[in-house]
C-alpha positions as CSV (number, residue, x, y, z in Angstrom):
1,M,173.3,76.2,144.3
2,T,172.1,79.5,144.2
3,D,172.9,79.6,140.3
4,D,171.3,76.8,139.1
5,T,168.4,77.8,140.6
6,N,168.5,81.0,139.4
7,D,169.3,79.0,135.6
8,D,166.4,77.2,136.4
9,T,164.0,80.1,137.3
10,N,165.1,81.9,133.9
11,D,164.9,79.2,131.7
12,A,161.1,78.7,132.6
13,T,160.2,82.2,132.4
14,E,161.6,82.7,128.7
15,P,159.5,80.2,127.4
16,S,156.3,81.4,129.0
17,A,157.5,85.3,128.0
18,S,157.8,83.5,124.5
19,G,154.7,82.0,124.1
20,A,152.8,84.8,125.0
21,V,154.4,86.4,122.3
22,N,154.0,84.0,120.2
23,E,150.2,84.0,121.3
24,S,149.5,87.4,120.4
25,S,151.2,87.4,117.3
26,S,149.4,84.2,116.2
27,A,146.4,86.5,116.9
28,Q,147.1,89.8,115.0
29,E,148.0,87.5,112.1
30,I,144.5,85.8,112.1
31,E,142.8,89.3,112.9
32,E,144.9,90.6,109.5
33,A,143.9,87.2,107.9
34,A,140.2,87.7,108.7
35,V,140.5,91.3,107.3
36,A,142.1,90.7,104.2
37,T,139.2,88.4,103.9
38,R,136.6,91.0,104.1
39,K,138.3,92.9,101.6
40,Q,138.5,90.0,99.4
41,I,135.0,89.4,99.5
42,A,133.9,92.8,99.3
43,K,135.7,93.4,96.1
44,E,134.4,90.4,94.5
45,Q,130.7,91.4,95.4
46,R,131.3,94.6,93.7
47,R,132.6,93.2,90.9
48,V,129.1,91.3,90.7
49,L,127.5,93.8,91.7
50,F,128.5,96.4,89.1
51,R,127.9,93.7,86.2
52,T,124.2,93.4,87.5
53,P,121.3,94.9,84.8
54,G,119.1,95.3,87.6
55,F,121.9,97.5,89.3
56,I,122.9,99.2,86.2
57,I,119.4,100.1,85.2
58,G,118.0,101.3,88.8
59,M,120.7,103.4,89.0
60,A,120.5,105.2,85.8
61,I,117.2,105.8,87.0
62,L,118.1,107.2,89.8
63,L,120.5,109.4,88.5
64,F,118.0,110.8,86.3
65,W,115.8,112.1,89.1
66,V,118.7,113.2,91.5
67,V,119.6,115.4,88.7
68,A,116.1,116.2,88.3
69,A,115.9,117.2,91.8
70,I,119.6,118.8,92.2
71,A,119.3,121.1,88.6
72,P,115.9,120.9,86.8
73,T,117.0,123.5,84.3
74,L,119.0,121.5,82.7
75,I,116.3,119.1,82.1
76,T,113.7,121.7,81.5
77,D,113.5,125.5,81.7
78,T,109.6,125.9,81.5
79,D,108.5,127.5,84.6
80,P,106.5,124.6,86.1
81,K,104.2,127.3,88.0
82,A,103.1,129.1,84.5
83,T,100.7,128.7,82.1
84,V,101.9,127.6,79.2
85,R,101.2,130.0,75.9
86,L,101.5,129.4,72.1
87,D,103.2,132.1,69.8
88,D,99.4,134.1,68.9
89,G,99.1,134.6,73.0
90,S,96.7,131.9,73.4
91,S,96.8,129.2,76.7
92,L,97.2,125.2,76.8
93,I,94.3,124.1,79.1
94,R,94.1,120.4,79.5
95,D,96.3,119.9,76.2
96,P,97.2,116.2,75.7
97,P,100.8,115.8,75.5
98,S,101.7,117.1,71.8
99,G,105.2,119.1,70.9
100,D,104.3,122.1,72.8
101,A,104.2,120.3,75.8
102,W,105.5,116.7,75.9
103,F,103.5,115.7,79.0
104,G,100.9,117.8,78.2
105,T,98.9,120.3,80.1
106,D,97.2,120.1,83.4
107,T,93.4,121.9,83.8
108,I,95.1,125.3,84.8
109,G,97.2,125.1,81.7
110,R,100.6,124.1,83.7
111,D,102.9,122.0,81.7
112,V,103.1,118.3,83.2
113,F,106.2,118.0,82.3
114,A,107.8,120.6,84.0
115,R,105.9,119.7,87.2
116,V,107.2,116.4,86.8
117,I,111.3,117.3,86.7
118,H,110.4,119.9,89.3
119,G,108.7,117.5,91.7
120,A,111.4,115.5,92.3
121,E,113.3,118.0,94.8
122,P,110.7,117.4,97.7
123,I,110.7,113.9,97.5
124,L,114.6,113.6,97.0
125,V,115.2,115.8,99.8
126,I,112.7,114.3,102.2
127,T,113.3,110.7,101.6
128,P,117.1,110.3,101.7
129,L,117.7,112.1,104.8
130,A,114.6,110.3,106.6
131,T,116.3,107.3,105.8
132,G,119.8,107.8,106.4
133,I,118.4,109.0,109.8
134,A,116.4,105.8,110.2
135,I,119.5,103.6,109.0
136,V,121.9,105.1,111.9
137,V,119.4,105.1,115.0
138,G,117.9,101.8,113.8
139,S,121.3,100.1,113.3
140,L,122.5,100.9,117.2
141,I,119.0,99.8,118.7
142,G,119.1,96.8,116.5
143,L,123.2,96.4,117.4
144,L,122.5,97.0,121.4
145,M,119.7,94.8,121.5
146,G,121.5,91.8,119.6
147,Y,124.6,91.8,121.3
148,Y,123.8,92.6,125.5
149,L,120.1,90.8,124.7
150,G,118.9,90.4,128.5
151,W,116.8,93.7,129.9
152,V,118.7,95.6,127.0
153,D,116.9,94.0,124.8
154,E,113.7,93.0,126.5
155,V,113.2,97.1,127.0
156,L,114.4,97.8,123.7
157,S,112.0,95.5,121.6
158,R,109.1,96.2,123.5
159,L,109.5,99.8,122.4
160,V,110.4,98.4,118.6
161,E,107.4,96.2,118.9
162,S,105.1,99.4,120.1
163,I,106.2,101.3,116.9
164,L,105.6,98.4,114.7
165,S,102.2,97.9,116.0
166,I,100.7,101.2,114.2
167,P,100.1,101.6,110.9
168,V,103.1,103.8,109.5
169,I,100.6,106.5,107.8
170,L,98.2,106.7,110.6
171,T,101.2,107.5,113.3
172,A,102.5,109.8,110.9
173,I,99.4,111.5,110.2
174,L,99.2,111.9,114.4
175,V,102.7,113.1,114.8
176,I,102.0,115.8,112.0
177,F,99.6,116.7,113.4
178,T,100.8,117.1,117.0
179,F,104.2,119.1,115.6
180,G,102.8,120.8,112.7
181,Q,103.7,120.4,109.0
182,S,107.1,121.0,108.0
183,T,109.7,119.0,106.5
184,P,111.9,119.2,109.4
185,V,108.7,117.0,111.0
186,L,108.1,114.9,108.1
187,I,111.6,113.9,107.9
188,G,111.6,113.0,111.8
189,T,108.5,111.8,112.2
190,I,109.5,108.7,108.9
191,A,113.0,108.4,110.5
192,L,111.3,107.0,113.6
193,L,109.0,104.8,112.1
194,F,111.4,103.1,110.1
195,S,114.2,103.0,112.9
196,A,111.8,100.2,114.4
197,P,111.8,97.7,111.2
198,I,115.4,98.1,110.7
199,A,115.9,97.9,114.7
200,R,114.5,94.2,114.1
201,T,116.4,93.0,111.3
202,V,120.2,94.5,112.6
203,R,119.0,92.6,116.1
204,A,118.8,89.3,114.5
205,A,121.6,89.8,111.8
206,T,123.8,91.0,115.3
207,I,122.6,87.7,117.4
208,S,124.1,85.4,114.7
209,E,127.5,87.3,114.4
210,A,127.4,87.7,118.5
211,Q,127.7,83.9,118.5
212,L,130.6,83.5,116.1
213,D,134.2,82.7,117.1
214,Y,135.8,85.5,116.0
215,V,133.4,87.3,118.3
216,T,134.2,84.6,121.3
217,S,137.7,85.1,120.5
218,A,137.8,89.2,120.9
219,K,136.0,88.6,124.3
220,M,138.9,86.5,125.3
221,R,141.5,89.4,124.4
222,G,139.7,91.4,126.4
223,E,138.1,93.8,124.0
224,S,135.5,96.1,125.3
225,S,132.3,95.7,124.1
226,L,132.3,99.1,122.4
227,F,135.1,97.7,120.3
228,I,133.2,94.5,119.5
229,I,130.1,95.9,118.2
230,T,132.1,98.5,115.8
231,R,134.9,96.9,115.0
232,E,134.1,92.8,114.8
233,I,130.2,92.8,114.8
234,L,129.3,96.2,112.5
235,P,131.8,95.2,109.0
236,N,130.0,91.5,109.4
237,I,126.3,92.9,109.0
238,T,127.2,96.1,106.8
239,G,125.4,94.2,103.6
240,V,122.6,93.7,105.7
241,I,122.1,97.7,106.5
242,V,122.7,98.5,103.2
243,V,119.9,96.3,101.8
244,E,117.7,97.9,104.4
245,L,119.0,101.2,103.6
246,T,117.9,100.9,100.1
247,V,114.5,99.1,101.0
248,R,113.5,101.3,103.3
249,L,114.1,104.1,101.0
250,G,111.5,102.7,98.2
251,Y,109.0,102.7,101.6
252,A,109.9,105.9,102.3
253,V,109.3,107.6,98.7
254,F,106.1,105.9,98.8
255,T,104.9,107.1,102.2
256,V,105.9,111.0,101.3
257,A,103.8,110.3,98.7
258,T,100.6,109.1,100.2
259,L,100.9,112.0,102.7
260,A,100.8,114.5,100.0
261,F,98.2,112.6,98.6
262,I,95.8,112.9,101.4
263,G,97.3,116.3,102.1
264,F,99.9,116.3,104.5
265,S,102.8,117.4,102.1
266,A,105.9,119.5,103.8
267,G,105.8,123.3,102.4
268,D,103.3,124.8,100.3
269,I,100.5,122.9,98.5
270,T,101.4,125.0,95.3
271,E,104.6,123.9,95.2
272,T,105.6,121.0,92.8
273,N,104.7,118.0,94.1
274,W,104.1,114.2,92.7
275,G,101.6,113.4,95.3
276,V,100.1,116.8,95.2
277,D,99.6,116.5,91.6
278,V,97.8,113.1,91.6
279,S,95.6,114.1,94.2
280,E,94.7,117.3,92.8
281,Q,94.4,115.6,88.9
282,W,93.2,111.8,90.1
283,E,89.3,112.6,89.8
284,R,89.6,113.8,85.9
285,I,90.4,111.0,84.4
286,V,86.9,110.0,84.6
287,G,86.6,112.9,81.5
288,D,89.6,111.8,79.6
289,V,92.0,114.1,81.4
290,W,94.4,111.4,82.1
291,W,98.0,112.8,81.7
292,P,97.9,115.4,84.7
293,T,98.1,111.8,86.7
294,I,99.5,109.5,85.1
295,F,103.0,111.1,84.6
296,P,103.5,112.2,88.0
297,A,102.1,108.5,89.0
298,L,104.7,106.8,86.5
299,A,107.4,109.0,88.1
300,I,106.8,107.7,91.5
301,A,106.8,104.1,90.5
302,S,109.8,104.5,88.3
303,L,111.4,105.8,91.5
304,V,110.1,103.1,93.6
305,I,111.1,101.0,90.7
306,A,114.7,102.0,90.6
307,V,115.4,101.8,94.2
308,N,114.0,98.4,94.1
309,L,116.1,97.3,91.7
310,V,119.2,98.6,93.4
311,A,118.1,96.8,96.5
312,D,117.5,93.5,94.7
313,S,121.1,93.8,92.8
314,I,122.8,94.2,96.4
315,D,120.8,91.8,98.4
316,R,121.6,89.0,95.3
317,A,125.5,90.3,95.6
318,T,126.2,90.2,99.0
319,K,124.6,86.7,99.1
320,S,126.5,85.4,96.0
C-alpha cells in the first residue's frame, strides 16, 4: 500500500518538474527569438541608412569638419593669426577671395580660409562632449521617470520642467556668469540644458515600451528593475536616443556659436572661433566687406545642416 502511494506521488511530481523545465525553456527560446528579431531589424535599418543620400552627404560634411578640427594642417598650412603677405612683403588687408587667399583676408589681414578651418576645433570639442553627457544623463532620468512613474516621475518631471521653462541662452549666460567663462563650464552648461528635453523624449518612449508584453513577462519571471530597464527597455528605445543625440548636437552647435557671438566663448578671444569671427566682422558687411562674415557663418550652417541630414536619415531608417 505504501509503495503504491509513493509511486503515485512520484508520478504527480515528475510532470510538475517537467512542466517547469518546459516553461523555462520556452521563456528562454522566446527571449532568444526576440534578440534575433532585434538584430535582424537593426541590420535592415543599417542597410537602409547607408543607402540614404542625405546620410551619405551629411556624414561626408561631418567627416570634413572632424578632420579640420583634429588635423587642420592637412587642409591648410597658413597661420590663422598671422597677416597674409605677398612676395614683395606687402600685406593683404580686406582683400576679397582670390588665388592668394581663397576666402579673402579680414580687416587686419588674416586669412579667412585658415581661420574657418582652424575654427572647427573649439566647436567640435565642446558640442560632442556636451551632447554626449546630456544623452547619458537625460536618458537615465527619462528611463527612471517612464518606468517607475508615481512619485519618482512627479519629482523628476518638476525638475525637468523647471529647466525647460527658462530660455537656453539666458540660462547659459547666467551659469557662465556664476561659474566663469571656461570650456568645462560651457560643456557642463549645455549638457545640463539639453538633458531636460532628452529626458522628456526618453520618458515617453519608456512609458510606451513598459506597457508591452515582453516587459510584463520579465516582471513575472522575477527580473530586477535594473535588468528590465537596461536589458529589456533600453535596447528597444536606442533608435529614439540616437535621433535625440543627432538633433541635440545640431542645437548645441547653434548654442555654442550664439554664445561666442555675444561674447561668451570658451578660451581666449584671439583664438579662432566661428562665432567670434562673425561677431567681429558682421558690421562691415554694409561696407561691402562680406567675406570675413559670410564664410564662418556658412561653416556653422553647413555643420548644422550636416547634423540634421544625418538625424533625419536615422529617424527615417528607424521608422522604416
